[in-house]
Each structure stands twice: as structure tokens, then as C-alpha cells.
C-alpha positions as CSV (number, residue, x, y, z in Angstrom):
1,M,23.5,-18.4,-4.1
2,N,22.6,-21.7,-2.5
3,N,21.3,-24.5,-4.7
4,F,18.2,-25.2,-2.6
5,L,17.1,-28.0,-4.9
6,T,20.1,-30.1,-3.9
7,D,20.4,-28.8,-0.3
8,T,19.9,-31.8,2.0
9,R,17.7,-29.7,4.3
10,F,15.0,-29.7,1.5
11,A,15.2,-33.3,0.5
12,G,11.9,-34.8,-0.6
13,I,10.4,-31.4,-1.6
14,E,9.6,-31.1,-5.3
15,P,9.2,-27.7,-7.1
16,F,5.6,-26.7,-7.8
17,E,4.4,-27.6,-11.3
18,S,2.7,-24.2,-11.6
19,K,4.0,-21.1,-10.0
20,I,2.5,-20.0,-6.7
21,W,2.1,-16.2,-7.0
22,L,2.4,-13.5,-4.3
23,S,-1.1,-12.2,-5.3
24,S,-2.5,-12.7,-8.8
25,P,-5.8,-11.7,-10.3
26,T,-8.7,-14.1,-9.6
27,M,-11.4,-14.0,-12.4
28,H,-14.9,-15.3,-12.0
29,G,-16.6,-14.9,-15.4
30,D,-18.8,-11.8,-15.0
31,E,-15.8,-9.7,-15.9
32,Q,-15.9,-10.9,-19.5
33,K,-19.7,-10.2,-19.6
34,W,-19.3,-6.6,-18.7
35,V,-16.2,-6.1,-20.9
36,D,-18.2,-7.6,-23.8
37,H,-21.1,-5.3,-22.9
38,A,-18.8,-2.3,-23.3
39,I,-17.6,-3.5,-26.7
40,E,-21.0,-4.5,-28.0
41,T,-22.5,-1.1,-27.1
42,N,-19.4,0.7,-28.5
43,W,-18.7,2.5,-25.2
44,V,-15.0,1.7,-25.0
45,S,-13.7,5.1,-24.1
46,T,-13.8,6.9,-20.7
47,I,-17.5,7.1,-20.4
48,G,-20.1,4.4,-20.2
49,E,-22.4,2.3,-18.0
50,N,-19.6,0.3,-16.4
51,I,-17.9,3.4,-15.1
52,N,-21.1,4.8,-13.7
53,K,-22.0,1.5,-12.0
54,V,-18.6,0.9,-10.4
55,E,-18.6,4.5,-9.0
56,E,-22.0,3.9,-7.5
57,Q,-21.2,0.5,-6.1
58,I,-17.9,1.3,-4.6
59,A,-19.2,4.6,-3.1
60,E,-22.1,2.6,-1.5
61,Y,-19.8,-0.2,-0.2
62,I,-17.3,2.1,1.3
63,G,-19.8,4.6,2.6
64,V,-18.9,7.8,0.8
65,K,-21.2,10.0,-1.4
66,Y,-18.9,10.3,-4.4
67,A,-16.3,8.1,-6.2
68,V,-14.4,9.1,-9.3
69,A,-13.1,6.2,-11.4
70,L,-9.5,6.9,-12.6
71,S,-6.8,5.1,-14.6
72,S,-4.8,4.0,-11.6
73,G,-4.4,4.3,-7.8
74,T,-1.4,6.5,-8.6
75,A,-3.6,8.9,-10.6
76,A,-6.0,9.0,-7.7
77,L,-3.2,9.8,-5.3
78,H,-1.8,12.5,-7.6
79,L,-5.1,14.3,-7.9
80,A,-5.9,14.0,-4.2
81,T,-2.5,15.4,-3.3
82,K,-2.9,18.2,-5.9
83,L,-6.3,19.0,-4.6
84,A,-5.1,19.1,-1.0
85,G,-2.3,21.5,-2.0
86,E,-4.7,23.8,-3.8
87,K,-7.1,23.9,-0.9
88,L,-4.3,24.7,1.5
89,Y,-2.1,27.0,-0.5
90,G,-4.2,28.2,-3.4
91,R,-4.2,27.6,-7.2
92,A,-0.7,27.2,-8.7
93,H,0.7,28.6,-11.9
94,P,0.8,26.0,-14.8
95,N,4.6,25.7,-14.4
96,Q,4.4,25.0,-10.6
97,G,2.8,22.4,-8.4
98,T,0.3,23.2,-5.7
99,L,2.8,22.2,-3.0
100,Q,5.7,24.3,-4.2
101,G,7.8,25.3,-1.2
102,H,5.9,23.2,1.3
103,K,6.7,20.1,3.3
104,V,4.4,17.1,3.6
105,F,4.5,14.4,6.3
106,C,4.1,10.9,4.8
107,S,4.3,7.2,5.5
108,D,7.8,5.8,5.3
109,T,7.1,2.1,4.7
110,T,5.0,2.2,1.6
111,F,5.3,1.9,-2.2
112,A,6.6,5.0,-4.1
113,A,3.2,5.7,-5.6
114,S,2.1,7.0,-2.2
115,I,4.9,9.6,-2.1
116,N,5.8,10.5,-5.7
117,P,2.7,12.8,-6.2
118,I,4.2,15.1,-3.6
119,S,7.2,15.6,-5.9
120,Y,4.8,15.9,-8.9
121,E,3.4,18.9,-7.1
122,N,6.8,20.3,-6.2
123,G,6.5,19.6,-2.5
124,E,9.0,18.0,-0.2
125,A,8.2,14.7,1.5
126,V,9.1,14.4,5.2
127,F,9.1,10.7,6.0
128,I,7.6,9.6,9.3
129,D,8.9,6.4,10.9
130,T,6.8,3.2,11.3
131,E,5.5,1.5,14.5
132,Y,5.6,-2.2,15.1
133,E,1.9,-2.8,16.1
134,T,0.5,-2.2,12.6
135,W,3.6,-1.5,10.5
136,N,2.2,1.9,9.6
137,M,2.9,5.6,10.5
138,C,4.0,6.0,14.1
139,P,1.7,8.7,15.8
140,K,4.6,9.5,18.3
141,A,6.9,10.2,15.4
142,L,4.2,12.3,13.7
143,E,3.8,14.4,16.8
144,K,7.6,14.9,16.9
145,A,7.5,15.9,13.3
146,F,5.0,18.7,14.1
147,E,7.4,19.9,16.8
148,L,10.1,20.2,14.2
149,Y,8.0,21.5,11.3
150,P,4.9,23.2,12.9
151,D,3.9,24.8,9.6
152,V,3.1,21.5,7.8
153,R,-0.6,21.1,6.9
154,L,-0.7,17.9,4.9
155,I,-0.2,14.2,5.9
156,V,-0.2,11.3,3.4
157,I,-0.7,8.0,5.0
158,A,-0.9,4.5,3.6
159,H,-2.4,1.3,5.1
160,L,0.3,-1.4,4.7
161,Y,-0.7,-4.8,3.2
162,G,-4.3,-4.3,4.1
163,T,-3.9,-3.3,7.8
164,P,-5.0,0.2,8.8
165,G,-2.7,2.5,10.7
166,K,-3.6,4.0,14.1
167,M,-6.0,6.4,12.5
168,E,-7.8,7.6,15.6
169,E,-4.5,8.9,17.0
170,I,-3.3,10.2,13.7
171,K,-6.6,12.0,13.0
172,A,-6.5,13.6,16.4
173,I,-3.0,14.9,15.8
174,A,-3.9,16.2,12.4
175,D,-6.9,18.0,13.9
176,R,-4.8,19.7,16.5
177,H,-2.5,21.0,13.9
178,G,-5.1,21.9,11.3
179,A,-3.7,19.4,8.8
180,F,-5.4,17.6,5.9
181,I,-5.0,13.8,5.4
182,V,-4.6,12.1,2.0
183,E,-5.5,8.5,2.7
184,D,-3.8,5.8,0.5
185,A,-6.2,2.9,0.9
186,A,-4.8,1.2,-2.3
187,E,-3.9,-2.0,-0.4
188,S,-6.8,-2.0,2.1
189,L,-10.1,-2.0,0.1
190,G,-12.6,-3.9,2.3
191,T,-10.6,-3.2,5.5
192,K,-12.6,-1.9,8.5
193,Y,-11.4,0.4,11.3
194,K,-13.1,1.3,14.6
195,L,-13.1,5.1,14.7
196,N,-14.6,6.7,17.9
197,G,-16.5,3.5,18.6
198,R,-17.9,3.0,15.1
199,W,-16.7,0.6,12.4
200,V,-15.9,2.4,9.1
201,E,-14.2,1.4,5.9
202,T,-10.7,2.5,5.0
203,G,-11.2,5.0,2.2
204,T,-13.3,7.2,4.5
205,L,-10.6,8.2,7.0
206,G,-8.9,11.1,5.3
207,S,-9.8,14.4,3.9
208,Y,-9.2,12.9,0.4
209,N,-9.2,9.1,-0.1
210,C,-7.8,6.8,-2.7
211,I,-8.1,3.1,-3.7
212,S,-6.5,0.9,-6.3
213,F,-7.6,-1.9,-8.7
214,N,-4.1,-2.8,-9.8
215,G,-3.6,-6.4,-11.1
216,N,-2.5,-7.8,-7.7
217,K,-5.0,-6.1,-5.5
218,I,-7.8,-7.7,-3.5
219,I,-10.1,-7.1,-6.5
220,T,-8.8,-5.8,-9.8
221,G,-9.6,-4.2,-13.1
222,S,-6.1,-5.1,-14.3
223,S,-5.5,-1.4,-13.6
224,G,-7.5,1.5,-12.3
225,G,-8.2,3.4,-9.1
226,M,-10.7,5.7,-7.5
227,F,-10.8,9.1,-5.7
228,L,-13.4,9.0,-2.8
229,S,-15.0,11.9,-1.1
230,N,-18.1,13.2,0.6
231,S,-17.7,16.6,-1.1
232,K,-19.4,17.0,-4.5
233,E,-17.2,20.0,-5.2
234,D,-14.0,18.0,-4.7
235,A,-15.3,15.0,-6.7
236,E,-16.2,17.3,-9.6
237,K,-12.8,19.0,-9.5
238,V,-11.0,15.7,-9.7
239,R,-13.3,14.5,-12.5
240,K,-12.6,17.7,-14.4
241,W,-8.8,17.4,-13.9
242,S,-8.9,13.7,-14.9
243,T,-10.4,14.5,-18.3
244,Q,-7.9,17.1,-19.4
245,S,-9.7,20.0,-17.7
246,R,-11.9,20.6,-20.7
247,E,-14.3,23.6,-20.3
248,A,-17.9,23.7,-21.5
249,A,-17.2,25.3,-24.8
250,P,-17.8,24.1,-28.4
251,W,-14.0,24.1,-28.9
252,Y,-11.3,22.7,-26.7
253,Q,-10.7,25.3,-24.0
254,H,-8.6,24.8,-20.8
255,E,-8.5,27.1,-17.8
256,E,-6.5,24.7,-15.7
257,L,-3.9,21.9,-16.3
258,G,-5.5,18.6,-16.9
259,Y,-4.6,14.9,-17.1
260,N,-5.6,11.9,-19.1
261,Y,-6.5,10.0,-15.9
262,R,-10.1,8.8,-16.4
263,M,-10.8,5.1,-16.2
264,S,-11.7,3.2,-19.4
265,N,-15.2,1.7,-19.6
266,I,-13.5,-1.6,-20.5
267,I,-11.4,-1.6,-17.3
268,A,-14.5,-0.6,-15.4
269,G,-16.2,-3.7,-16.8
270,V,-13.5,-5.9,-15.2
271,V,-14.0,-4.1,-11.9
272,R,-17.7,-4.4,-12.1
273,G,-17.4,-8.2,-12.5
274,Q,-15.0,-8.3,-9.5
275,I,-17.0,-6.3,-6.9
276,P,-19.5,-9.1,-6.0
277,H,-16.5,-11.2,-5.0
278,L,-14.7,-8.8,-2.7
279,K,-16.0,-10.4,0.6
280,D,-15.1,-13.9,-0.6
281,H,-11.6,-12.7,-1.5
282,I,-11.1,-11.2,1.9
283,A,-12.3,-14.4,3.6
284,Q,-9.8,-16.4,1.5
285,K,-6.9,-14.1,2.3
286,K,-7.8,-14.3,6.0
287,E,-7.6,-18.1,5.9
288,I,-4.2,-17.9,4.3
289,Y,-3.0,-15.5,7.0
290,E,-4.3,-17.8,9.8
291,R,-2.8,-20.9,8.2
292,Y,0.6,-19.2,8.1
293,K,0.2,-18.1,11.7
294,E,-0.8,-21.5,12.9
295,G,1.7,-23.4,10.8
296,M,4.7,-21.3,11.9
297,A,3.8,-20.8,15.5
298,D,6.8,-22.9,16.6
299,L,9.3,-20.7,14.6
300,P,11.0,-17.6,15.9
301,I,8.9,-15.3,13.7
302,K,5.8,-13.2,14.0
303,M,3.1,-12.4,11.4
304,N,2.4,-8.8,10.4
305,S,0.3,-7.6,13.4
306,F,-2.9,-5.7,13.9
307,N,-5.2,-4.8,16.8
308,P,-8.4,-6.9,16.4
309,E,-10.2,-4.5,18.7
310,K,-9.5,-1.6,16.3
311,S,-9.3,-3.1,12.9
312,K,-10.5,-5.9,10.6
313,P,-7.8,-6.1,7.9
314,N,-8.5,-7.5,4.4
315,F,-5.3,-9.6,4.7
316,W,-4.2,-8.7,1.2
317,I,-0.6,-9.9,1.8
318,S,0.5,-12.2,4.6
319,C,3.9,-11.1,6.0
320,M,6.4,-12.4,8.6
321,I,9.1,-10.8,10.6
322,I,12.0,-12.9,12.0
323,D,12.9,-12.5,15.7
324,E,16.2,-10.6,16.0
325,E,18.0,-13.4,17.8
326,A,17.0,-15.8,15.0
327,M,18.5,-13.6,12.2
328,C,21.5,-15.1,10.5
329,E,24.3,-12.7,9.5
330,T,23.1,-10.7,6.6
331,V,23.8,-7.4,4.8
332,Q,21.7,-5.5,2.3
333,G,23.1,-3.6,-0.6
334,Q,21.3,-1.3,-3.1
335,R,20.4,-4.2,-5.4
336,D,21.2,-7.4,-3.7
337,A,21.8,-9.0,-0.3
338,L,24.3,-11.4,1.2
339,Y,23.8,-13.7,4.1
340,V,25.6,-16.5,5.9
341,S,23.4,-19.6,6.5
342,E,23.4,-20.6,10.1
343,S,21.9,-23.5,11.9
344,G,18.8,-22.5,13.8
345,K,18.7,-19.1,12.1
346,S,17.6,-17.7,8.8
347,C,16.9,-14.3,7.1
348,P,14.4,-12.9,4.6
349,M,16.7,-13.4,1.6
350,E,17.4,-17.0,2.4
351,I,13.7,-17.8,2.8
352,L,12.9,-15.8,-0.4
353,E,15.5,-17.7,-2.4
354,A,14.3,-21.0,-1.0
355,I,10.7,-20.6,-1.9
356,T,11.7,-19.1,-5.3
357,A,13.7,-22.2,-6.0
358,F,10.6,-24.3,-5.5
359,H,8.6,-22.0,-7.8
360,A,6.7,-19.8,-5.4
361,E,6.8,-16.0,-5.3
362,G,7.6,-13.9,-2.2
363,R,8.8,-10.4,-2.0
364,P,10.8,-8.2,0.4
365,I,8.8,-5.7,2.5
366,W,8.5,-2.3,0.9
367,K,11.9,-0.7,1.2
368,P,11.4,2.4,3.4
369,M,11.2,5.6,1.4
370,H,13.8,7.4,3.4
371,M,16.2,4.7,2.3
372,Q,15.4,5.1,-1.4
373,P,18.3,6.8,-3.3
374,V,15.9,9.3,-5.0
375,Y,14.8,10.6,-1.5
376,W,18.1,10.4,0.4
377,M,18.1,14.2,0.9
378,N,14.6,14.3,2.4
379,P,14.0,14.6,6.2
380,F,13.2,11.4,8.1
381,I,11.6,11.7,11.6
382,T,11.4,9.0,14.3
383,K,9.7,9.3,17.7
384,N,13.0,10.5,19.0
385,G,13.2,13.3,16.4
386,N,15.6,13.6,13.4
387,G,16.3,10.2,12.1
388,R,19.2,11.2,9.8
389,A,22.9,11.3,10.8
390,Q,22.4,10.3,14.4
391,S,25.8,8.5,14.8
392,N,29.4,9.0,13.8
393,A,32.9,7.8,14.8
394,Y,32.4,9.2,18.3
395,I,28.7,8.9,18.9
396,K,26.9,5.5,19.0
397,A,23.2,5.7,18.1
398,V,21.0,4.4,20.9
399,G,17.4,3.4,21.2
400,E,14.8,2.5,18.7
401,I,15.4,5.1,16.1
402,D,14.5,3.4,12.7
403,V,11.6,1.0,12.9
404,S,11.0,1.2,9.2
405,A,14.6,-0.1,8.4
406,D,14.3,-2.8,11.0
407,I,11.0,-4.2,9.5
408,F,12.5,-4.1,6.1
409,R,15.7,-5.9,7.3
410,R,13.8,-8.7,9.1
411,G,10.5,-8.9,7.2
412,L,9.2,-10.8,4.2
413,C,6.0,-10.9,2.1
414,L,4.8,-14.5,1.7
415,P,2.9,-16.1,-1.2
416,S,-0.7,-15.0,-0.5
417,D,-2.5,-15.9,-3.7
418,N,-6.1,-16.9,-3.0
419,K,-5.9,-19.7,-5.5
420,M,-3.1,-21.4,-3.6
421,T,-4.4,-24.7,-2.1
422,R,-4.0,-25.7,1.5
423,E,-1.6,-28.4,0.4
424,Q,0.6,-26.0,-1.5
425,Q,0.7,-23.6,1.4
426,N,1.7,-26.4,3.7
427,V,4.7,-27.1,1.5
428,I,5.7,-23.4,1.6
429,I,5.4,-23.5,5.4
430,D,7.6,-26.7,5.4
431,I,10.2,-24.9,3.3
432,I,10.3,-22.0,5.7
433,H,10.7,-24.4,8.6
434,R,13.7,-26.1,6.9
435,C,15.4,-22.7,6.4
436,F,15.8,-22.6,10.2
437,K,17.4,-26.0,10.4
């Protein structure tokens, strides 16, 4: 590893006194008030005023009728996926998942929490390649997947780093094939998408919708998530499952499997204090994105892109992707990466190591799920068809067959903390410039 602190390219730059984070919680004071209220009134379990209020406020903000507050975004995704499976294939036995024996199309470039619930419910994830315009599920690859697996009836889609996918196209494909959509809006709370000429919030675009309040999200409860729906029946089913599926009997009686997934009233207090600041956080994140874009306009890189006519991202994480011709020689292993520093070129790992040396946090792009060892045996579909085993000693793979892997290889998440000052961001931009010297 290069010692960037003594590298002459970085002469005159001093490490930050305090670490610049990728995206850390930003507290405002009201959070403590509502946490104290929960403790003072002794409502510290999974019922209470804070939970009721955040469900009402988030449902109103996003534009759905019902919100169910849960312990995490992962819990919301699990119950949404389980519910979709039950609606499609019927109630499962206690020792089986609702997706047993069924395939599910899902985003490839995302965090594992989007995908793992498919396995929780004994389904098989089929990964759909990414497209460059939004870094989300490719509609052409999704259509190809339906040609290969016409019986599939469920799609799980995530909106990467606060930018929505091409949902108008994806929803049209889903409708043609009679498929449900589980929308993972964990990273995109506050993001707007223009659907059929009307601006709507992410979290309303699927059959079942989920958001997250994890510690690094645009607003936080330190943890927590929500299931969102316009169906009272679906919301009540998820609420029942999340509280161990207890029946209305004087003793503990259970007719279905349940989970300990309900949000704590204390966590809800933190969320309640954060909600009034959502728009401010989005504005701050947008400024960070625009400063990066302007400050690195002369470099052979591009920012994570979006279509301004179709979407208004929340800019949760600012990302960059290096032009192919400006990539230095690099190779990625399972747990590390090696590169050769070259004049005029760089790579994500060199930039990551450089900003880390000066006490700032970056992160690689989500490693595509089809490249994760746990899912190596699962199908992967590109817009050309099967994305697995397309080359050998006699056949050279041609064409754009793995966009997800390419974005992972050339992309990087940049420090995007909304408490980062303009001066601190300028230093980070300077460090990135010097990596290309």
C-alpha cells in the first residue's frame, strides 16, 4: 500500500483533524425530546405515541394510506417479500417459506438486505443486470429475463444511492407479465419520480414498499424501517406478523409464524425528531453532489447519473465512475484489490486509500449480488440473455454483458456527510485530482 502522507503528489495536504464520514447521523435536538417523552411516560416498548406519530407523518409525506413501523428496513423487506409470496402462491407451511420453489427477479447492484429475504422465504433470486443511466435495474435485461423465465411473478427492485430506477418502464413490464413489485426505497426516502406525467415519491411505486431509518440514511432512528401500502389488509397483516402473530385470545395463541420486528417507541422518538429536517438534509446532500460535479468536471470521471426530467434524487450518497481509458491497471480479489499507479490515471482503490489516509471515509460501490460468493449459483441475466459462463478458451465474450460488474470495478462512493464543510470537501476534491497526476 502506498504511503500517501509522504507521496510527493500530496505535498501540503494535512490529514483532517476529525474524520469526514461517508454519511453519519445528523441530530438536531428534538430527537432527545421525544426519546425523553417515551421514557417519562414509560412507553419504551413497541407501542406508544411516537410510533403512532411517525407512521402518520411518513404515510402523509410519502402519499400512502398506511405505514407500519418496523425494527429495520430489512425487516420491512422480509415481510413485504413474504406477503408477496403468500399473495401469489398461497399460505406456506411453518417449515417452508412463501416462495418455496419459485424464482424472483431482483436488482443486482444493491445491498444484500434487498435480496436475502428471498432466501429467507426459500425462493431463488435471479439477478437482473444494471443500466448506466441510473445505476439501477435494466428494463431490457428484465424483459429478457421474462423470456427465459416466463412463470416468474415477483420483482424486487432497489433505488441505488437515492436515485430511482426506470420505474415507468419496469412497471409496464411487470404489468404485462402479471408480476408484483417489492420496492426497496431504503436509500431513497424523499426522492421523487415522474410516473405517467405525475411526480410521486419513491415508496409508492411498488405493490409493497419499504424504507429504512438506519444510522447512515437521509434521516435516521439509529435503526428502524417501514412497510408502506395503500391496502389496509396488507398493513394489518404485516403489523400482525411483526408482533409475533399473536391472536386475540387471553393466552398467547399463534395461527401463523410471527417475528419480533416492531419498532421501539424510543427509536420512533428519534425518527420523530428527524422528520422535520428531511427536506434540509436533501438540500444539503444535493449541494455536496453539485460541488463534486463542478469541482471534478476537468477529470476523466462522471458522477452517478440520473434523468432530471424523470427524477429528483435525494442525493444520499455522491458517487463517481472513472472513464475506462483513465483506469490504471487494477485487479479485484475477494477481499482486497491491487493496482499499479500510473501517471494521468487512477482507480477506485487508489482514490479510496488516498482519502482514507487523510482521514475521510469513502466506500466501494455495492458489489453486485451475482458476484457474491453466497449467490454464485444463482442465475444472472443481462440484456443479451444469460450472463453466466459466456466465454471460454475458444469463445471470447463480446458486447456489453455485465454492466453491474463494470460499475463496481470503476465506481466509488465519495464522502457525502452533510456536516462536511465546503472547505473540507474542496480538500477531498484536491486529493482526487492529485490521484490522477
